N, C-alpha and C positions, 0 to 999 in steps of 0.2 A: 633320399637318393633320387626318387622320381622327380622331385622339385628341382634338383640340381641338373638333371638331364634336360628338363624343360628349359631351364635358364640357358644351358649351353646351346641347345638347339635354336633358341630365339636369337642368341648372339651370332651363331653361325649364319642364320638366315639374314640377319640385319647387316652383318659386316662381311659376309662372303668367306667366313672361315671354313676350314675343312671340318667335317664331323669328327668328334673325338672317338676313340675306340670304345668308350662307354656307350655312346650312341650306336655304333656299329654292332657291338655285342647285343645291345637291347633289340635292335632290328633283327639281327640274325636269330636270336632266341625265338622271337615270335614267328619269323618266316619259317625257320626250320621246324618249329613246333607245329605250325600249320601243315607243312609238307609231310611231316611224320604222321600227323593225324590222318591226312588223306591216304598216305601209303598203307597205314594200318587198316583204314576203311576198305581200301582196294583188296587187301589180302582177305579180309573177312568176307567181302562180297564174293571173291573168287572161291573161297571155301564153301560158301553157300551155293555157288554155281548159278546164281540168278542176279539180274539187275533189278531196277525199281519197277519195271514192267512185268517182272516175273519170268523173263526170258533168260535162258542159259547163255552166259558169255565167258565162262571160265577159261577156255583155251585161248581166247583173244587177250584176256587180261594177263595170263601167264606169259604169252609172247611179248606183250608190252613191258612187263616187269623184267623179263630177261634182257630185252634190248636196253632198257634203262639202266639195269645193273651193269651190263657189259660196257655201256657208254661211260658210266661213272668210273669203272675200272680203267678204261682207256684214257680218260682225262687225267686221272691220278698218275698213271704211268708216264704220260707225256710231261706232266708237271715235274715229276721226279727226275725224268731224263734231262729236261731243260735245266733244272736246279743243279743236277750233278755235273753237267757239262760246264755250267757257269762257275761252279765251285772250283774246278781244276783249271779253268782257262781265264777267269777274271784277273786282269792285271791293270788297274787304273794308274799304276805307277810307270807304265811303259811310256816312252817318249823322250824327253830331253836328256835323260841320263845317257842315251845312245847318240845324241846329237854331237856335232863337232863345234866346240866353243871357239870363239875368236881368241886368238893369242894376244895377251897383253903382258907388258913388262911386270913381273912379280918380284917384289923386294923380299929377300930371305927373312925369315922370322927369328933367326937365331939371336939370343941375348946371352950376356955373360952371367956368371953366378952373382956378381955384385948387382947387376941390373935386376935379376930375379929377386934378390933380397929387397931391393928398393921398391919393386913392384908390389910386393906383399906389404911392405911398410906403409906405402901410400894408402892402401885400402884400410889397414888397421887404424891409421890416423883419421881417415874420413869417418870411420865408425865412432871414434871417440868424440866427435863433435855432435852434440845432441840436438839435431835440427828437427825437433818434434813439432808436429802440427796437432794441437789439441782441438781446435775448432776453427771455423773460417776466419774469425777475428781474434784468434788466440794462437799465435805462432811464436816460436822462440827466435825472434828477429836477431838477437845478439849472436846466436849460434849460426844463423844464416849468413850474417856478415862475416863471421869468422871463417865460414866455409868458403866464401868467395876469396878471401885472402889466402886460404890454404891451396885452392886450385892454382892461383897465380904462382905460388911458391914452388909447388911440386911439379908443375908442367911449364917450365920456363921457355922451352922451345915453341910450344903452342902460342903462348901469350906474347912472345917477342917476334914471331915470324911475320914478315910483311905479307905473306900469302894468306894468313888467317886473320879474318876480321872478327873482333869480339866486342860485344856490348852488353851492358846490364839492362835488363828489362823489368819494370815494375819493382825496382829497388833490390830484388834478391834473385830473380831468374837470370839465366845466361843464354845468349844467342851467339853462335859461331857461324861464320860463313867462309867457306874455302872455294873460291871460284875455280872452274875447270878450264883447261886449255882449249876445249872445244865448246864454244858458247852455244852451238846449235843443239847440244844435248841437254835435255830437261833435267834439272837438279832433283835430288831426293833429300830426305831428312831423317836423321836419327834422333830419337827422343829418350829421355830418362828424367827422373825427378830426384831432387835433393832431400826433400822432407821425409820423415818417417813417422810411424804411429808411436804412441807412448809405450813405455816398457818399464817394469819395476822388478828389481832383483828378487824381492820377496815372493814373487809369483812362482819361483822355483827354478830360476836360471842356474845352470852349471857354472857360468861365469857372469860377471856384471854385464848388463846389456849394452853398455856404452864403453866397454873396455877394449874391444877388438882382440881379446885374448885368444891365443892359439892353443888348442887342446887336441891331441891325437890326430893331427893332420887337418884340422878344421879351424877356421877363424869364426869366433862367436861374436854376435852383436846385432843390435837392431839396425837393419839396412843392408846386411850382408847378402840377402836375396831380394830385398825390396827397399830401395832400388839403387843403393850406392855402388853395388857391384857393377851396374851398367854405367852409372855416371863416371866413376873412376876408370872403369874398363875402356870406355869409348875414348876418353881423353888420353889414357895411357897408350892406346893403340895409335892415336893421332900423334902423340909425342914421338913415338918411335919412327913413324913415317916421316914426320917433318925433319927429325934429326938425320935421316938417311936421304934427304933431298927429294922426297916424293912430291910430284906435282900431279894432281888428279886431272884426268881427261874430262870427267863429268863432275861438275860442281856439286857441293852438298852442304847442308846446314846441320848443325847440332843444336837442339833445344833442350835446356835443362830447367824444368819448372820447379818452383819452390813450394807449391801448395797442392800437389796432386791428391794427397790423402784427405783433403777437405774439399775436393771438387775442381781444383785447378782454375778457379774463376779469376784470380788475379795474376797467376803465372802463365799457364799455357794460353789462356784466352788473350792475354795482352800480347804474347808473342805472335799469335795468329793475326790479331788486328794489325800489328806492325807489318807483318809480311803481306797482308792483304793491301795495305796502303801503298806498298811498293810494287804491287802487281805480280807477286810471286805465284807461280803455279808449279806444283811438285809432281814428279813421276810417281812417287810413292812415299809412304812414311813407315818407319819401323820403330815400334815402341815395345815396352815390356808387355807381358801378358801370359802366354803359355810357355812351355819349357820342354826339356828332355826328361822322359819318364822311363824308368828301368824297374820292372817288376811291380809297377803300380796298377796296371790293368791286368786283371786275372786271365790266365790261359793264353796270354800273348807271348809269343816266342821272340825274345830279343827286345831291345830298347826302341823307343819311338820318339820322334821330335814332332810336336804339335805346333802348327803355326796358326795363330788366331786370325780368322778372316772376318769376324764380326764380334760384337759383344752385346750382352743383354741390355735392354732398357731398364728403367727403374721408376718406381713410384713410391713415395712415402705418403700414406693416407692417415688422416687423423679421424678417429671415431669419438664422438662425445655425446653425453646424455646429461640433460639438465632436469632436475626434479625439485619438488618442494622439500625443504629441510624439516626436521622434526626430531622428537625424542625417540631413542631406540626402544623405549618401553612400549611404544605404540607404532610399530613398523607397518609400512604399506605392504601390499602383496609382493611387490618388486621394488627394490631400491635402484638408484642410478647405477650402482656398481653391478647389481644383478642383471639389469637390462643390458649393460655394456658387455658383461661377461658372456651373456648368451650370444650376442652378435659376434664377438671374437671367437667363440667356440664354433659357430657355424662356419666362419671363414677357415678355421683350422681343420674341421672335419670334412669340408667339401673343397678339396684341392682344385686348382685351375685345370682346364682340359689337358689331357696328355697329348702332346704335339710331336712326339718323336717321328722323324722322317720328313718333317716340313721345314727343317733348318739345316745348317751345314753339318750337324751331328751325324746325319746319315752318310754323307760323303766321307766323314772321318772313319767310320767303321768299314766302309767299302774299300778305302785305301789300305786299311789294316787287315782286311779279311784274310789274305793269304798267309799272314803271320800267326793266325789263330790255329789251335789244335782242333781236330774233329771232336764233337759235332758242331762246335761254335763256328768253325770255318764254313761249314755248310750253311749255317744260319746267316752269318755276316755277308756271305757272297750272294745271298738271295733275299735281301731286305725288301725287294718288291713283293715278296710273299710273306716274310716273317717280321716286318716292322712292328705290327701290333704286339706280337709275342715278345720281342726283344724290349719294346717299350715297357711292357708290364713287368718284366724282370728287372729292368733298370730302376723303375720307380720305387722299388722296395728298399733301396739303399740311399740315404740322404745325399751322399756325394755324387751319385749318378742321377738321382731324381732331378737335380738342378739342371741337367742337360735336356730333359724331356718335357719340361713345362715351365710356366711362370710360377715361381715359388712364393710362398706366403710365410712371413716371419713376423710374429707379434713381438716387438722389441721394447716397448715402453707402455706401462700401465699406471695411471695415477687415479686415486679416489679416496675420499674420506679424510676427516681432520681430527676426529676424536671417537673413541669407542662407543660413547653413548649418544652420538649425534647421527641422525640419518643424513648421509652425504647429499648435498645439493647438486654436486657435479662430479662427473667421472670422465676420464679421457684415456684413450689408448692410441698408440702409433704403430702402424703396421707397414712393414717394408716388403714391397713386391719386386722381384727381379724378372723382367719381362722377356719371354721367349721371342726369338726373331720372327716367328710366325704370327705374332700378335702385335697389337698397337696399344699405346697407353689408353686411348679412348675405349677400346674393347675391354680392357681389364677393368676400367672404372664401371662400365655397364654391368659386368659380371659381379663386381663387388656389391653394387646396389641390389642386384637380384638375390644374392646370397644372404645379405643382411636382412633385407625385406622387413624393416621395422621403422615406421615413421618417427618413432621416438629417438632414433639414433641419427645424429647429424654426421654426414660423411663429407670430409673436406680434403681436397688434394693439396698437400703441403708443397711438394716438389715432385717433378717427374719428367721423363723424356722417353721417346720411342727407342727401340733397339736400333743399333747402328746398321747402316746398309752392309750387305755382304760383299766383300771385295772379291775380285776374280781370282781363281786359283787354277786355271787350266794351263795348257802348254804355252799359251801366248801371253801369260801374265808376267810381265817383266819383273816386278818387285818380288813376287812370290817365288819365281823360279831362281832368282839370284840368291834369295835366302836359302832355298832348298839346296842349291849347288854348294853354297858355303858350308852348310851343315854336313853335306856328304863329303866335302873336302876334308873337314875336320874329323868327322865321325862316320867313316864309310859303312859301318855295320848297322847304322840307324835307319829305321823306316820313317819317312816324312809324310805327314798327313795334315790336311786342313782341320781346324777345330773351332769350337765356340768358346769364347772367353766369358765366363760367368760373372767376373768382376768388371769394374770400369777403370779406364785409364785416361791419361791426358790426351791420348790420340783421338778421343771422341770429339775434341774441339777442332780437329784439323780437317774435317770433311769438306770444308769450303775451299781448301787448297788442293785436294786430290780425292779421287774416288777409290784410291788403292791404299788402304790402311791395314798394316799387318802388325801382329802382336806376338813377339817371341823374344826370349832371352836365353842364351846358352847356359842354363843352370840345370844341373842334374837333380832330379827328385827320385828317391827310392821309397819303398813302403814306410809310412810313418812320417815322411818329411813334409808332406803337405800341411800338417797341423802346425809346423814351425812358422808358416807364413802368417804374419801378424800375431804369432803365438809365442810360446816360451821356447828358448834355446834356438832361435834363428841362427843359422850358420851356413857357411859355404866351404867346400873342400879346397885346399890350397891348389891342387892340380886343376880343379874345376875353374877356379878364378883365373889361373894362368891361361887355360884354354879359352876362357871368355875374352880375355884381352886379344888373343890371336885370332879368335873368330872375327872380331871387329877389324883387326889388322888385315885379314884376308878379304872380308866383305867389302871394305872400302875400295880395295883394288879390283875385286871382281866386278864392281859396279862401273868400271871404266869401259866395259864392252858397249859398242854402239847399239847392238840389237841381239836378241836371242837367236840361237841356232835353229835351223829347220828341224822339227821333230822327226825322228825315224823309228817310232815305235811300231809294233806289229799292226796296230789298228790303222796306221797311215799307209802301210804297204799293201793292204788288201785292195 
């Protein structure tokens, strides 16, 4: 543990990182230990009534100790007072919800029973097309072609409208452009992806994963929440708008990638290159990512909508050991597998520094603070004081630990060819998801320090830095429009910025805009997060209908020229 602390401290000094709480605790332990020793020594000296020269100084020391004790009490009272006032007055959500939004023409969202039936049928049919991405060079291209034909068939108004420009990119991805009536307004872009991860019914599905079967008010199937719900939902909303004669004031793009699940290198990247060649600059991008949570966060009163303002970076590192082969009857002290196992164990037993408070996760809890019950409300409202404590609590649960540090996952291990042969070679692949407060290079330095074995070769297979944090204050156009639409649809929801721990196609769009947001109007209740890329992926029928009308409203909300002037309490002081 001391070795790890030294490694972290060296990385902090070299790269300007903040000290981890392990280091802070280490320092405080020694500092407080030293102060305690001096305090005890002072008491003993007072008791003896003499100093080192033999002179009596007991009364003076007692006065000093009383002043010090009273000063400490005063400091604690002031801290408690400040924390209490902040607990009951902090409202980072004050602002634009009180502002007066520009009036724009809003088309009613009413649809007939037949249209509602068709809306659900379109999603079910989309699920039935197995657009699976197995690997970067192993896609179900037949299904991708079929999906393209499906889109043209079920959304005839979109594909036949002279206002909507459509083109196929890199054979299977789709790009739509709907110009606005006011060319001075910067366009925005909606993203989604067509491909899905593999799924097998034998894994325990309640319905075949590519059936789109409806059970108890839910549609089951791979892609219902990742991400055909967004693909079909966006185009369904656009279909309704075009049918009703909608002409946007602000132009917008829709980009549907075909290989997001394997990196988006041919789909999203090709769309970006095409837009770059045309000199396109975007006001913001909205992609999948975070969602609506109800009961998922313990002790939080009411549901919350988290809007991803950044996403973690990633590194895939290969560790390998080469040794002399031989017969298992005369084994060396350590085999290649044993050496590699030791290196992997050190990585697992020594997690990356805890960085809670240095990324957007702190803002997320501050935005939600007033919705927590006491005593958590007190803690969340005063993260300036309790960040280390909360971070230590969060790191105990794997799903929360992902928010407070760069995570380490040993995902592949190969070694050995026969039981009686000393293996000449062993390799392991470790995946790191990099916290926004770190860089790829910093993580690689820490890995080298933790492995600390010249016999182990360390190679970066693939990696990239965390994405820049997009703005989310009162003047953030895209963020506030997403927030407004969420509150239009779900007035009882609390909206907060968040950290997306997975990666999306949106990471390729940072050359077109600095404002990238990750949110889909999908409800998650306790237990639902394991359905993501897991068994029994599903979406509620009402949830999907709401998703369509979220995009229906959002596109129209984006026609405002600018945000209203904030009128929160902070602005009136």
